[in-house]
C-alpha positions in Angstrom: 9.4 30.5 -90.8 11.1 32.4 -88.0 14.5 31.0 -87.0 16.6 31.1 -83.9 20.2 32.3 -84.3 21.5 28.7 -84.3 18.9 27.7 -87.0 19.7 30.7 -89.1 23.4 30.2 -89.1 23.1 26.5 -89.9 20.4 27.2 -92.6 22.7 29.7 -94.3 25.7 27.4 -94.2 23.8 24.3 -95.5 21.8 26.3 -98.2 18.4 25.1 -96.9 16.1 25.9 -94.0 16.9 23.6 -91.1 15.1 23.4 -87.8 15.9 22.2 -84.3 16.0 18.4 -84.3 17.3 18.1 -87.9 20.5 16.1 -88.6 22.7 18.0 -91.1 26.0 17.9 -92.8 27.6 21.4 -92.6 30.7 22.8 -94.1 33.4 23.7 -91.6 34.8 27.2 -91.8 37.4 26.9 -89.0 38.7 23.8 -87.3 41.0 23.9 -84.3 42.8 21.5 -82.0 45.1 22.1 -79.0 48.1 20.2 -77.6 46.0 18.2 -75.2 43.5 16.9 -77.9 45.2 17.3 -81.3 47.7 14.4 -80.9 44.9 11.9 -80.9 43.3 13.6 -83.9 46.6 13.4 -85.8 47.0 9.8 -84.9 43.5 9.0 -86.0 44.1 10.6 -89.4 47.4 8.7 -89.8 45.7 5.4 -88.9 43.1 5.7 -91.7 45.5 7.1 -94.3 43.8 10.5 -94.4 46.8 12.8 -93.6 45.4 16.0 -95.1 43.3 19.0 -94.3 40.7 20.5 -96.5 41.2 24.1 -95.5 44.8 24.6 -94.4 44.6 28.4 -93.8 41.7 27.9 -91.3 42.9 24.7 -89.7 44.8 25.7 -86.6 46.8 23.7 -84.1 47.5 25.5 -80.8 50.2 24.7 -78.3 48.7 26.4 -75.3 47.6 24.0 -72.6 51.1 23.0 -71.6 53.2 25.7 -73.0 56.2 25.8 -72.5 56.2 22.0 -72.1 56.7 20.7 -68.6 57.8 17.2 -69.5 59.3 15.2 -72.4 56.0 13.3 -73.3 54.3 16.6 -73.9 57.3 17.9 -75.8 57.0 15.0 -78.1 53.3 15.7 -78.7 54.3 19.3 -79.5 56.9 18.1 -81.9 54.2 15.9 -83.6 51.9 18.8 -84.1 54.6 21.1 -85.5 55.5 18.4 -88.0 51.9 17.6 -89.0 51.1 21.3 -89.5 54.2 21.7 -91.7 53.3 18.6 -93.7 49.7 19.7 -94.3 50.2 23.5 -94.6 48.0 24.0 -91.5 48.4 27.0 -89.2 50.5 26.4 -86.1 50.1 28.7 -83.0 53.1 28.0 -80.9 54.2 28.6 -77.3 53.4 32.1 -76.1 50.9 33.1 -78.7 48.0 32.5 -76.4 44.9 30.4 -75.6 43.2 28.8 -78.7 39.8 30.3 -78.0 41.1 33.9 -77.6 43.1 33.6 -80.8 40.1 32.2 -82.7 38.2 35.3 -81.7 41.1 37.7 -82.6 42.2 36.1 -85.8 39.8 33.6 -87.3 36.2 33.7 -86.1 33.4 35.7 -87.9 29.6 35.9 -88.0 27.8 33.1 -89.7 30.7 30.6 -89.6 30.6 27.0 -88.5 33.6 26.5 -86.2 34.5 23.1 -84.6 37.2 22.4 -82.1 38.6 19.6 -80.1 38.0 21.6 -77.0 34.7 22.1 -75.2 35.2 25.9 -74.9 35.2 26.3 -78.6 31.7 27.7 -78.0 33.3 31.0 -77.0 33.4 32.1 -80.6 29.6 32.2 -80.5 30.0 35.7 -79.1 30.9 36.7 -82.7 27.7 35.3 -84.1 29.3 32.0 -85.2 28.0 28.5 -84.6 31.0 27.3 -82.7 31.1 24.0 -80.8 33.4 21.5 -79.2 33.6 18.0 -80.5 35.7 14.9 -79.8 39.1 14.6 -81.3 38.1 12.0 -83.9 35.1 14.1 -85.1 37.3 17.2 -85.4 40.0 15.2 -87.3 37.4 14.1 -89.9 36.1 17.7 -90.1 39.7 18.9 -90.7 40.4 16.4 -93.4 37.0 16.6 -95.3 36.0 20.2 -94.6 32.6 19.2 -93.3 30.9 17.8 -90.2 27.6 16.3 -89.1 25.5 17.5 -86.2 22.0 17.7 -84.9 20.5 21.2 -85.0 20.0 22.1 -81.3 17.0 23.5 -79.6 17.6 27.0 -78.2 17.2 28.4 -74.7 17.0 32.2 -74.8 18.6 34.0 -71.9 17.2 37.5 -71.9 19.3 39.8 -69.7 18.1 43.3 -68.8 19.1 46.0 -66.2 22.2 47.9 -65.4 25.0 46.0 -63.7 25.8 47.3 -60.2 29.3 48.5 -59.5 31.6 45.6 -58.8 29.5 43.1 -60.7 30.6 41.8 -64.1 29.7 39.4 -67.0 31.3 36.5 -65.0 28.8 37.0 -62.2 26.0 36.9 -64.8 27.0 33.7 -66.4 27.6 32.0 -63.1 24.1 33.1 -62.0 22.7 31.6 -65.3 24.5 28.3 -64.7 23.1 28.3 -61.2 19.6 28.6 -62.6 20.1 26.0 -65.4 22.3 23.5 -63.5 25.4 21.7 -65.0 23.3 19.7 -67.4 20.2 21.9 -67.8 21.1 22.9 -71.3 22.7 19.7 -72.6 22.9 19.8 -76.4 21.0 23.0 -76.5 22.1 26.4 -77.8 22.1 29.3 -75.4 21.2 32.5 -77.1 22.1 35.6 -74.9 19.9 38.6 -75.7 18.6 41.7 -74.1 19.6 45.3 -73.5 22.4 44.4 -71.1 24.1 42.1 -73.7 23.6 44.7 -76.4 25.6 47.2 -74.4 28.4 44.8 -73.4 31.8 45.1 -75.0 33.1 42.0 -76.8 35.3 41.1 -73.8 32.3 40.5 -71.7 30.3 38.8 -74.5 33.1 36.3 -74.9 32.9 35.4 -71.2 29.2 34.6 -71.5 29.6 32.4 -74.6 32.7 30.7 -73.2 30.8 29.3 -70.2 27.7 28.1 -72.0 29.1 24.6 -72.1 29.2 24.6 -68.3 25.5 24.2 -68.4 25.9 21.5 -71.0 25.2 23.7 -74.0 26.3 22.9 -77.6 26.7 26.6 -78.4 26.6 30.0 -76.7 25.4 32.5 -79.3 25.1 36.3 -79.4 23.9 38.3 -82.4 26.3 40.1 -84.6 25.9 43.9 -84.3 27.9 47.1 -84.2 30.0 45.8 -81.2 31.0 42.8 -83.3 31.8 45.0 -86.3 34.0 47.2 -84.1 35.8 44.2 -82.6 36.6 42.7 -86.0 37.8 46.1 -87.3 40.1 46.5 -84.3 41.6 43.1 -85.1 42.1 44.0 -88.8 39.2 41.9 -90.1 36.4 44.3 -90.6 35.6 42.7 -94.0 34.5 39.6 -92.2 31.5 41.4 -90.5 27.9 40.8 -91.4 24.9 41.5 -89.3 23.1 38.4 -88.0 20.3 37.9 -85.5 17.4 35.7 -84.7 14.0 36.3 -86.3 11.2 37.8 -84.4 8.8 35.1 -83.3 11.5 32.3 -83.4 10.6 29.1 -81.5 12.6 28.8 -78.3 12.4 25.8 -76.0 12.6 28.1 -73.0 13.0 31.8 -72.3 14.7 32.9 -69.1 14.4 36.5 -68.1 17.1 37.9 -65.8 17.3 41.4 -64.4 20.8 42.0 -63.2 20.1 45.3 -61.5 20.4 43.8 -58.0 22.9 40.9 -58.9 25.6 40.3 -56.3 29.2 39.2 -57.0 28.8 35.5 -57.6 31.1 32.5 -57.2 31.0 28.8 -57.9 32.2 26.7 -54.9 33.9 23.3 -55.1 33.5 21.0 -56.9 30.9 21.9 -59.5 30.3 25.0 -61.6 26.6 25.0 -60.7 27.4 25.1 -56.9 26.7 28.8 -57.1 26.9 31.2 -54.1 27.0 34.9 -53.6 30.1 36.5 -52.2 28.4 37.1 -48.9 27.9 33.3 -48.4 31.6 32.7 -48.8 33.2 35.8 -47.3 36.2 35.1 -45.1 37.1 31.7 -46.8 40.9 31.6 -46.8 42.7 31.1 -50.1 46.2 30.0 -50.9 46.3 30.8 -54.6 44.6 33.2 -57.0 44.6 32.6 -60.8 43.6 35.5 -63.0 43.5 34.5 -66.6 42.3 31.7 -68.9 40.1 31.9 -72.0 37.2 33.0 -69.8 38.8 36.1 -68.1 42.4 36.7 -69.3 41.5 39.7 -71.5 42.7 43.3 -71.2 39.7 44.5 -69.3 40.0 41.6 -66.9 43.7 42.5 -66.2 42.7 46.2 -65.9 40.2 45.3 -63.2 42.8 43.3 -61.2 45.3 46.1 -61.6 42.8 48.7 -60.4 42.4 46.7 -57.1 46.1 45.8 -56.6 47.8 49.0 -57.8 50.0 50.5 -55.1 49.1 47.6 -52.7 50.6 44.2 -51.9 49.3 40.7 -52.4 48.7 39.0 -49.0 51.8 37.2 -47.8 49.7 34.0 -47.6 48.7 34.1 -51.3 50.3 33.2 -54.6 48.8 35.4 -57.2 49.2 34.2 -60.8 48.2 36.3 -63.8 48.2 34.9 -67.3 47.2 37.1 -70.3 45.1 35.1 -72.8 47.1 36.2 -75.9 50.3 37.9 -76.9 48.3 40.9 -78.2 46.7 41.3 -74.8 50.0 40.9 -73.0 51.6 43.7 -75.0 48.6 45.9 -74.5 48.6 45.3 -70.7 52.4 46.1 -70.7 51.8 49.4 -72.6 48.9 50.4 -70.3 51.1 49.8 -67.2 48.9 47.1 -65.8 51.7 44.4 -65.8 54.1 46.7 -63.9 51.4 47.5 -61.3 50.6 43.8 -60.8 54.3 42.8 -60.6 54.9 45.5 -58.1 52.0 44.2 -56.0 53.6 40.8 -55.9 51.8 38.9 -58.7 53.6 36.4 -60.9 53.0 36.9 -64.7 53.2 33.8 -66.9 53.4 33.6 -70.7 50.1 33.8 -72.6 48.4 30.5 -72.6 46.2 28.3 -70.4 48.6 28.5 -67.4 47.3 26.5 -64.4 43.8 26.0 -65.8 43.9 22.3 -66.6 46.5 21.4 -63.9 49.3 20.3 -66.1 51.9 22.8 -64.8 52.3 26.3 -63.5 50.1 26.5 -60.4 49.2 23.0 -59.3 47.7 22.9 -55.8 49.1 21.2 -52.7 46.9 18.9 -50.6 44.1 20.8 -49.0 45.0 24.1 -50.7 42.3 26.5 -52.0 42.5 28.5 -55.2 40.2 31.2 -56.4 40.2 31.2 -60.3 38.7 33.4 -63.0 38.7 30.2 -65.2 35.6 28.2 -66.2 35.9 24.9 -64.3 36.4 23.8 -60.7 36.0 20.1 -61.0 37.9 18.0 -58.4 41.4 17.7 -59.6 41.2 20.5 -62.1 44.3 22.2 -60.8 46.2 19.0 -60.8 45.4 17.7 -57.3 42.1 16.0 -56.3 42.8 17.1 -52.8 42.6 20.8 -53.8 39.6 23.1 -53.7 38.7 25.6 -56.5 36.3 28.6 -56.4 35.4 30.5 -59.5 34.8 34.2 -59.6 35.3 37.4 -61.6 38.7 39.1 -61.8 37.4 41.6 -59.2 36.6 38.8 -56.7 39.9 37.2 -57.5 42.0 40.3 -57.1 40.2 41.2 -53.8 41.0 37.8 -52.5 44.7 38.2 -53.5 44.8 41.4 -51.6 43.1 40.2 -48.4 44.0 36.5 -48.3 40.3 35.5 -48.0 37.2 35.7 -50.2 36.2 39.3 -50.1 33.4 41.4 -51.6 35.2 43.3 -54.3 33.0 46.3 -53.8 34.9 46.8 -50.5 38.2 47.3 -52.2 37.4 48.6 -55.8 38.6 52.1 -56.5 37.4 52.0 -60.1 34.3 49.8 -60.1 34.4 48.6 -63.7 38.1 48.9 -64.3 37.5 50.3 -67.8 
């Protein structure tokens, strides 16, 4: 029988053919937690006397969501994670290393794996051809301790993307457009499988953006087949041996197929306070912004920073705007320094923060004042997301964000881009 990519990965890992709707127990290849969710996982394991991990070298605790710590309570949580990692032999990714999802892609994820994480955007590793999904802290704790997890094999919605992206339009615009079609709960507990000629030609940076935001439509996973782009990415990160080709079978049974031609796609944003409140840049042009945040696991990669630098180089951030840039990993930070992008952004008036989540969850480093507006390249704009329920968050591509930083209002990036794709 022909299998979707989700069915194929889970069939291979369980050693038998499984189909959408089946409940399975699958081995866990990589398990992750971060400083906002791992303390609960550790406490759960302690409470049931199961203080161990089955696969220490692929059990990773990340200190990234509040890093460096802004207050003593979080410092104590960080201390707990450091001690637990040392006790169990797990991997600890400490302050400044970067965002958990980016580091999973760089250092741990591979085609055909089952990856679970106590963070909803764990699905980003699906861009590598892994079945990667977020779970609750307790479920992840048990997966860490026993090396296996249970789940229901999801039905799959295939997103077939074709056409050449216009200048000034990027993967972030595509995925926001997809979420606008599906709605915030239109893919609940489904797998999204991104296919088509446009995806096949995308670099890994852009594929990671697509998979990262699958959960914003409620999806369990956001999958892309493993191909030459995947192989090249793994080789660049010193893990070429982890590559294997993996794709869905012809004739696989999809719950729904959505065809999207991006040839005429406009720069796209999500307006407050939901990710599916999708608008084109023309609908929002002229909206004043107080803050711009370029970074996060969604758009803090080198190509994203390059796009922002191409717009801001030799210019100045508007006096009314705070522009915050956060590379998503130390590797990316160093590459951006070497390429000159960080110098260009600092000279333009941007503030550069240590690799990590930065303002994304509203714990520190960029919390909004009452009534203030932020334009983010991150993945969520829920009310209160930047630490203040009286703030307003718009989501857009790095090009849209940098254009707003330059002008002080939401601006069509095609009006200011000198190098349309920044790469």
